[in-house]
Every structure is written in C-alpha cells, then in structure tokens.
DSSP file (Angstrom, degrees, kcal/mol; ACC not computed):
  #  RESIDUE AA STRUCTURE BP1 BP2  ACC     N-H-->O    O-->H-N    N-H-->O    O-->H-N    TCO  KAPPA ALPHA  PHI   PSI    X-CA   Y-CA   Z-CA
    1    1 A M              0   0    0      0, 0.0     2,-0.3     0, 0.0     0, 0.0   0.000 360.0 360.0 360.0 123.2  106.8  113.5   58.8
    2    2 A A        -     0   0    0      1,-0.0     0, 0.0     0, 0.0     0, 0.0  -0.605 360.0-145.3 -79.6 135.7  108.2  111.5   61.6
    3    3 A L        -     0   0    0     -2,-0.3    44,-0.1     1,-0.1    -1,-0.0  -0.782  21.9-106.8-100.8 146.0  106.7  112.3   65.0
    4    4 A P        -     0   0    0      0, 0.0     4,-0.1     0, 0.0    -1,-0.1  -0.328  14.7-145.3 -68.7 153.0  108.8  112.2   68.2
    5    5 A T  S    S+     0   0    0      2,-0.1     2,-0.2    37,-0.1     3,-0.1   0.524  79.7  54.7 -94.8  -7.4  108.3  109.3   70.6
    6    6 A E  S    S-     0   0    0      1,-0.2    35,-0.3    36,-0.1    33,-0.1  -0.551 107.2 -55.0-115.3-178.2  108.8  111.4   73.7
    7    7 A S        -     0   0    0     -2,-0.2    -1,-0.2     1,-0.1    33,-0.2  -0.293  43.0-137.6 -58.9 138.8  107.4  114.6   75.1
    8    8 A L  S    S+     0   0    0     31,-1.0     2,-1.3     1,-0.1    -1,-0.1   0.791  88.1  78.5 -71.6 -27.6  107.5  117.5   72.7
    9    9 A L  S    S-     0   0    0     30,-0.1    -1,-0.1     4,-0.0    -2,-0.1  -0.688  75.9-161.2 -86.6  98.3  108.6  120.0   75.3
   10   10 A T    >>  -     0   0    0     -2,-1.3     3,-1.2     1,-0.1     4,-1.1  -0.264  31.4-106.1 -77.6 165.1  112.3  119.2   75.7
   11   11 A E  T 34 S+     0   0    0      1,-0.3     3,-0.3     2,-0.2    -1,-0.1   0.822 118.5  61.6 -59.8 -31.8  114.4  120.2   78.6
   12   12 A S  T 34 S+     0   0    0      1,-0.2    -1,-0.3     2,-0.2     4,-0.1   0.767 105.5  47.3 -68.7 -23.8  116.1  122.9   76.5
   13   13 A L  T X4 S+     0   0    0     -3,-1.2     3,-1.5     1,-0.2     4,-0.5   0.711  91.1  81.6 -88.3 -21.0  112.7  124.6   76.0
   14   14 A R  G >< S+     0   0    0     -4,-1.1     3,-1.6    -3,-0.3    -1,-0.2   0.862  84.3  58.1 -56.4 -42.0  111.6  124.5   79.7
   15   15 A P  G 3  S+     0   0    0      0, 0.0    -1,-0.3     0, 0.0    -2,-0.1   0.729  95.6  66.2 -63.6 -18.1  113.6  127.6   80.8
   16   16 A T  G <  S+     0   0    0     -3,-1.5     2,-0.2    -4,-0.1    -2,-0.2   0.703  84.5  88.6 -76.0 -17.5  111.8  129.8   78.2
   17   17 A L  S <  S-     0   0    0     -3,-1.6     3,-0.2    -4,-0.5     0, 0.0  -0.551  81.5-131.8 -78.4 146.1  108.5  129.3   80.1
   18   18 A V  S    S-     0   0    0      1,-0.3     2,-0.3    -2,-0.2    -1,-0.1   0.953  87.6 -17.5 -62.2 -49.9  107.8  131.8   82.8
   19   19 A C        -     0   0    0     -3,-0.0     2,-1.7     0, 0.0    -1,-0.3  -0.963  66.4-119.4-154.8 144.9  106.9  129.0   85.2
   20   20 A D        +     0   0    0     -2,-0.3    -6,-0.0    -3,-0.2    74,-0.0  -0.594  58.5 136.8 -89.3  80.6  106.0  125.4   84.6
   21   21 A V        +     0   0    0     -2,-1.7    74,-0.3    74,-0.1    -1,-0.2  -0.206  26.3 154.3-115.1  39.1  102.5  125.3   86.0
   22   22 A S        -     0   0    0     72,-0.1    72,-0.2    70,-0.1    14,-0.0  -0.364  22.4-166.3 -71.9 150.3  101.0  123.3   83.3
   23   23 A V  E     -A   93   0A   0     70,-2.6    70,-2.9    -2,-0.1     2,-0.1  -0.879  32.7 -85.9-129.3 160.3   97.9  121.2   84.0
   24   24 A P  E >   -A   92   0A   0      0, 0.0     3,-1.8     0, 0.0     4,-0.3  -0.446  32.6-128.5 -66.7 142.6   96.2  118.4   82.1
   25   25 A L  G >  S+     0   0    0     66,-2.8     3,-1.4    63,-0.9    64,-0.2   0.818 106.9  66.8 -59.2 -31.1   93.7  119.7   79.5
   26   26 A S  G 3  S+     0   0    0     62,-0.5    -1,-0.3    65,-0.3    63,-0.1   0.661  92.4  61.5 -65.7 -16.2   91.1  117.3   81.0
   27   27 A S  G <  S+     0   0    0     -3,-1.8    -1,-0.2    61,-0.2    -2,-0.2   0.537  80.9 104.4 -89.8  -6.7   91.1  119.3   84.3
   28   28 A L    <   -     0   0    0     -3,-1.4     3,-0.1    -4,-0.3     6,-0.0  -0.472  67.6-126.3 -80.8 148.0   89.8  122.6   82.8
   29   29 A A    >   -     0   0    0     -2,-0.2     3,-2.0     1,-0.1    33,-0.3  -0.501  40.6 -80.6 -85.4 156.9   86.3  123.8   83.2
   30   30 A P  T 3  S+     0   0    0      0, 0.0    33,-0.2     0, 0.0    -1,-0.1  -0.318 119.3  29.8 -56.4 138.6   84.0  124.7   80.3
   31   31 A G  T 3  S+     0   0    0     31,-3.3    32,-0.1     1,-0.3     2,-0.1   0.200  89.5 132.4  93.5 -14.1   84.7  128.3   79.1
   32   32 A S    <   -     0   0    0     -3,-2.0    30,-2.5    30,-0.1     2,-0.4  -0.415  43.6-151.3 -71.6 145.0   88.4  128.1   80.1
   33   33 A R  E     +B   61   0A   0     28,-0.2    63,-2.3    -2,-0.1    64,-0.8  -0.905  23.2 161.5-114.8 146.7   91.1  129.1   77.6
   34   34 A A  E     -BC  60  95A   0     26,-2.6    26,-2.8    -2,-0.4     2,-0.4  -0.956  35.0-122.5-155.0 169.4   94.6  127.7   77.5
   35   35 A T  E     -BC  59  94A   0     59,-2.3    59,-2.3    -2,-0.3    24,-0.2  -0.989  33.1-119.7-121.2 129.5   97.7  127.3   75.5
   36   36 A I  E     + C   0  93A   0     22,-2.6    21,-3.6    -2,-0.4    57,-0.3  -0.482  34.3 170.6 -69.2 132.5   99.0  123.8   74.8
   37   37 A T  E     +     0   0A   0     55,-2.9     2,-0.3     1,-0.4    56,-0.2   0.649  61.6   7.3-111.6 -25.9  102.5  123.3   76.1
   38   38 A D  E     - C   0  92A   0     54,-1.6    54,-2.9    17,-0.1     2,-0.4  -0.994  49.4-158.9-160.0 146.6  103.1  119.6   75.7
   39   39 A V  E     - C   0  91A   0     -2,-0.3     2,-1.2    52,-0.2   -31,-1.0  -0.996  27.1-128.4-130.9 127.4  101.6  116.5   74.2
   40   40 A D    >   +     0   0    0     50,-2.6     3,-0.5    -2,-0.4   -33,-0.1  -0.628  31.1 176.1 -75.9 100.8  102.6  113.0   75.5
   41   41 A A  T 3   +     0   0    0     -2,-1.2    -1,-0.2   -35,-0.3     6,-0.1   0.125  51.0 100.9 -95.1  20.2  103.5  111.4   72.2
   42   42 A S  T 3  S+     0   0    0      4,-0.1    -1,-0.2     5,-0.0   -37,-0.1   0.497  79.5  56.0 -83.5  -2.0  104.7  108.1   73.8
   43   43 A T  S <> S-     0   0    0     -3,-0.5     4,-1.9     1,-0.1     5,-0.2  -0.845  90.9-113.6-123.2 161.4  101.4  106.4   72.9
   44   44 A P  H  > S+     0   0    0      0, 0.0     4,-2.1     0, 0.0     5,-0.1   0.869 118.9  55.9 -60.8 -35.1   99.5  105.9   69.6
   45   45 A E  H  > S+     0   0    0      1,-0.2     4,-2.1     2,-0.2     5,-0.1   0.900 105.4  51.5 -63.5 -40.0   96.8  108.2   71.0
   46   46 A G  H  > S+     0   0    0      2,-0.2     4,-1.7     1,-0.2    -1,-0.2   0.894 108.5  50.8 -63.5 -40.8   99.4  110.9   71.6
   47   47 A H  H  X S+     0   0    0     -4,-1.9     4,-2.0     1,-0.2    -1,-0.2   0.911 109.6  50.7 -61.6 -42.4  100.6  110.7   68.0
   48   48 A R  H  X S+     0   0    0     -4,-2.1     4,-1.8     1,-0.2    -2,-0.2   0.887 105.9  55.4 -65.6 -38.0   97.1  111.0   66.7
   49   49 A L  H  <>S+     0   0    0     -4,-2.1     5,-2.4     1,-0.2     4,-0.4   0.895 107.4  50.1 -60.7 -39.8   96.5  114.1   68.8
   50   50 A L  H ><5S+     0   0    0     -4,-1.7     3,-1.2     1,-0.2    -1,-0.2   0.914 109.4  50.9 -63.4 -42.5   99.5  115.7   67.2
   51   51 A E  H 3<5S+     0   0    0     -4,-2.0    -1,-0.2     1,-0.3    -2,-0.2   0.821 105.7  56.9 -64.5 -30.7   98.2  114.8   63.8
   52   52 A L  T 3<5S-     0   0    0     -4,-1.8    -1,-0.3    -5,-0.1    -2,-0.2   0.537 127.9 -95.4 -79.3  -6.5   94.8  116.3   64.7
   53   53 A G  T < 5S+     0   0    0     -3,-1.2     2,-1.9    -4,-0.4    -3,-0.2   0.542  78.3 138.8 106.9   8.0   96.5  119.7   65.4
   54   54 A F      < +     0   0    0     -5,-2.4    -1,-0.2    -6,-0.2    -2,-0.1  -0.570  35.3 154.2 -83.2  76.6   97.0  119.6   69.2
   55   55 A L    >   -     0   0    0     -2,-1.9     3,-1.5     1,-0.1   -19,-0.3  -0.735  51.5 -84.7-107.7 152.7  100.5  121.1   68.9
   56   56 A P  T 3  S+     0   0    0      0, 0.0   -19,-0.2     0, 0.0    -1,-0.1  -0.227 114.1  24.1 -54.1 145.0  102.5  123.2   71.4
   57   57 A E  T 3  S+     0   0    0    -21,-3.6     2,-0.4     1,-0.3   -20,-0.1   0.540  89.2 134.5  72.7  12.1  101.6  126.9   71.5
   58   58 A T    <   -     0   0    0     -3,-1.5   -22,-2.6   -22,-0.2    -1,-0.3  -0.769  55.1-128.8 -88.4 133.1   98.2  126.3   70.0
   59   59 A E  E     -B   35   0A   0     -2,-0.4    18,-0.5   -24,-0.2     2,-0.3  -0.610  31.7-178.4 -82.0 143.3   95.4  128.2   71.7
   60   60 A I  E     -B   34   0A   0    -26,-2.8   -26,-2.6    -2,-0.3     2,-0.4  -0.980  15.8-157.4-143.3 150.2   92.4  126.1   72.8
   61   61 A R  E     -BD  33  75A   0     14,-1.9    14,-2.6    -2,-0.3     2,-0.6  -0.995  21.3-127.9-131.9 137.6   89.1  126.6   74.6
   62   62 A V  E     - D   0  74A   0    -30,-2.5   -31,-3.3    -2,-0.4    12,-0.2  -0.751  26.8-179.1 -82.7 119.1   86.9  124.2   76.5
   63   63 A V  E     -     0   0A   0     10,-2.6     2,-0.3    -2,-0.6    -1,-0.2   0.944  54.0 -38.4 -85.3 -55.6   83.4  124.4   74.9
   64   64 A R  E     - D   0  73A   0      9,-1.1     9,-3.3   -34,-0.1     2,-0.3  -0.987  45.4-127.1-165.1 165.5   81.4  121.9   77.0
   65   65 A R  E     - D   0  72A   0     -2,-0.3     7,-0.2     7,-0.2     5,-0.1  -0.904  31.3-111.2-117.9 150.2   81.4  118.6   78.8
   66   66 A A    >   -     0   0    0      5,-2.2     3,-2.6    -2,-0.3    -1,-0.0  -0.364  44.0 -96.5 -70.1 161.4   78.9  115.8   78.5
   67   67 A P  T 3  S+     0   0    0      0, 0.0    -1,-0.1     0, 0.0    -2,-0.0   0.809 127.5  45.6 -53.4 -34.4   76.7  115.1   81.5
   68   68 A L  T 3  S-     0   0    0      2,-0.3    -2,-0.1     3,-0.1     0, 0.0   0.148 122.1-105.7 -96.2  20.9   78.9  112.4   82.8
   69   69 A R  S <  S+     0   0    0     -3,-2.6    16,-0.0     2,-0.1     3,-0.0   0.528  81.6 124.1  72.4   9.6   82.1  114.5   82.2
   70   70 A D        +     0   0    0      1,-0.1    -2,-0.3    14,-0.1     2,-0.2  -0.930  55.2  27.0-151.9 123.8   83.1  112.5   79.2
   71   71 A P  S    S-     0   0    0      0, 0.0    -5,-2.2     0, 0.0     2,-0.4   0.509  74.3-154.2 -83.9 178.5   83.6  113.4   76.3
   72   72 A I  E     -DE  65  83A   0     11,-2.7    11,-2.5    -7,-0.2     2,-0.4  -0.961   8.0-138.3-120.0 134.7   84.8  117.0   76.4
   73   73 A A  E     -DE  64  82A   0     -9,-3.3   -10,-2.6    -2,-0.4    -9,-1.1  -0.807  22.7-173.5 -97.3 134.4   84.3  119.4   73.4
   74   74 A F  E     -DE  62  81A   0      7,-3.0     7,-2.4    -2,-0.4     2,-0.5  -0.907  17.9-144.0-125.1 151.6   87.2  121.7   72.5
   75   75 A Y  E     +DE  61  80A   0    -14,-2.6   -14,-1.9    -2,-0.3     2,-0.3  -0.978  36.8 143.9-115.2 121.7   87.6  124.6   70.0
   76   76 A L  E >   + E   0  79A   0      3,-2.6     3,-1.7    -2,-0.5   -16,-0.1  -0.982  59.3   8.1-154.3 148.6   90.9  125.0   68.3
   77   77 A R  T 3  S-     0   0    0    -18,-0.5     3,-0.1    -2,-0.3   -17,-0.1   0.810 130.0 -52.3  51.4  37.4   92.3  126.0   64.9
   78   78 A G  T 3  S+     0   0    0      1,-0.2     2,-0.3     0, 0.0    -1,-0.3   0.581 121.5  72.7  83.2   9.8   88.8  127.1   63.7
   79   79 A G  E <  S-E   76   0A   0     -3,-1.7    -3,-2.6     2,-0.0     2,-0.4  -0.948  72.4-113.5-149.3 169.2   86.9  123.9   64.6
   80   80 A Q  E     +E   75   0A   0     -2,-0.3     2,-0.3    -5,-0.2    -5,-0.2  -0.839  28.4 176.3-107.9 145.9   85.5  121.8   67.4
   81   81 A I  E     -E   74   0A   0     -7,-2.4    -7,-3.0    -2,-0.4     2,-0.4  -0.993  19.9-139.7-145.9 143.3   86.6  118.4   68.4
   82   82 A C  E     -E   73   0A   0     -2,-0.3     2,-0.3    -9,-0.2    -9,-0.2  -0.862  21.1-177.0-104.9 138.5   85.5  116.0   71.2
   83   83 A L  E     -E   72   0A   0    -11,-2.5   -11,-2.7    -2,-0.4     2,-0.1  -0.950  28.5-112.6-129.1 151.4   88.0  114.0   73.2
   84   84 A R     >  -     0   0    0     -2,-0.3     4,-2.6   -13,-0.2     3,-0.3  -0.439  35.6-111.7 -70.8 157.5   87.7  111.4   75.9
   85   85 A R  H  > S+     0   0    0      1,-0.2     4,-1.8     2,-0.2   -59,-0.2   0.890 119.3  56.3 -59.0 -38.5   89.1  112.5   79.3
   86   86 A S  H  4 S+     0   0    0      1,-0.2     4,-0.3     2,-0.2    -1,-0.2   0.864 110.2  44.6 -63.4 -35.0   91.8  109.9   79.0
   87   87 A E  H >4 S+     0   0    0     -3,-0.3     3,-1.4     1,-0.2     4,-0.2   0.905 111.8  51.5 -73.9 -42.3   92.9  111.5   75.7
   88   88 A A  H >< S+     0   0    0     -4,-2.6     3,-1.4     1,-0.3   -63,-0.9   0.780  99.4  66.2 -65.1 -26.0   92.7  115.0   77.0
   89   89 A A  T 3< S+     0   0    0     -4,-1.8    -1,-0.3     1,-0.3    -2,-0.2   0.689  90.0  65.2 -69.4 -17.0   94.9  114.0   79.9
   90   90 A L  T <  S+     0   0    0     -3,-1.4   -50,-2.6    -4,-0.3     2,-0.5   0.585  91.5  78.0 -77.8 -10.0   97.8  113.4   77.5
   91   91 A I  E <   - C   0  39A   0     -3,-1.4   -66,-2.8    -4,-0.2     2,-0.4  -0.884  67.6-156.8-107.5 127.0   97.8  117.2   76.7
   92   92 A R  E     +AC  24  38A   0    -54,-2.9   -55,-2.9    -2,-0.5   -54,-1.6  -0.847  18.8 177.1-102.5 138.6   99.4  119.7   79.1
   93   93 A V  E     -AC  23  36A   0    -70,-2.9   -70,-2.6    -2,-0.4     2,-0.5  -0.910  29.7-136.9-136.6 161.2   98.3  123.3   79.0
   94   94 A I  E     - C   0  35A   0    -59,-2.3   -59,-2.3    -2,-0.3   -72,-0.1  -0.994  35.5-121.5-115.8 124.9   98.8  126.7   80.7
   95   95 A T  E     - C   0  34A   0     -2,-0.5   -61,-0.3   -74,-0.3     4,-0.1  -0.367  22.3-170.3 -67.8 144.5   95.6  128.5   81.3
   96   96 A T     >  +     0   0    0    -63,-2.3     4,-2.2     2,-0.1     5,-0.2   0.270  57.8 103.2-117.2   7.8   95.4  132.0   79.7
   97   97 A D  H  > S+     0   0    0    -64,-0.8     4,-1.3     1,-0.2     5,-0.1   0.914  84.0  46.9 -58.0 -46.1   92.2  133.2   81.4
   98   98 A A  H  > S+     0   0    0      1,-0.2     4,-0.9     2,-0.2    -1,-0.2   0.865 111.4  51.7 -66.6 -36.2   94.0  135.5   83.9
   99   99 A E  H  4 S+     0   0    0      1,-0.2     3,-0.4     2,-0.2    -1,-0.2   0.897 109.4  48.8 -68.1 -39.9   96.2  136.9   81.1
  100  100 A S  H  < S+     0   0    0     -4,-2.2    -1,-0.2     1,-0.2    -2,-0.2   0.762 107.3  56.2 -73.7 -22.8   93.3  137.8   78.9
  101  101 A A  H  <        0   0    0     -4,-1.3    -1,-0.2     1,-0.2    -2,-0.2   0.735 360.0 360.0 -77.5 -22.8   91.5  139.5   81.8
  102  102 A A     <        0   0    0     -4,-0.9    -1,-0.2    -3,-0.4    -2,-0.2   0.478 360.0 360.0 -75.2 360.0   94.4  141.9   82.5
C-alpha cells in the first residue's frame, strides 16, 4: 500500500470539519481524549506513524507522560504505545473531552 507524501487531510475534506481547531497531539495533558485529524506524512517518521495505526478519525487517549515530559504514552486501537514529543507533534487532533461531557 502506497502512503501519501503529503498531509492526509486534503483541502477537499477541510469543509466537512465543524471548525479547524486541531492541535498537536504532543500538547495534550494526561487523561485527555481526542480524535486524530491529520498526520504529517512528509517524513519517514510520519509514514511509520501511519503504519502503526495513527490514522485520521482514530480515537486516542493520553495515558501518561514521563517525568521529563518525554516520552508520552497513548492508548489507541486497543493497545498502548509511547511516542517521543517530536513524533507526537506530527499528529494533529481535535479534543473530544468537551463533547463526551455533554
């Protein structure tokens, strides 16, 4: 399967979002829930994240951070995975905490 070399969220998909307030996954606090909107696949690390299951519309939860804020543990697709902050910064998400509280 060939992976795209550019951002997965194309311009044609942007209008379908309510508002484009995505933030880097690396900026979320432990316990936060979010939905992946975009992965920067222009780097080898971005390609690997896609292969690991960090795909758009996947729900993700921040489990914990190491004492020096790096690495960060995430729960997605039934398992946990740790990423460096630099790797998590390649993933854009929309937080879903407010939606689930309503």
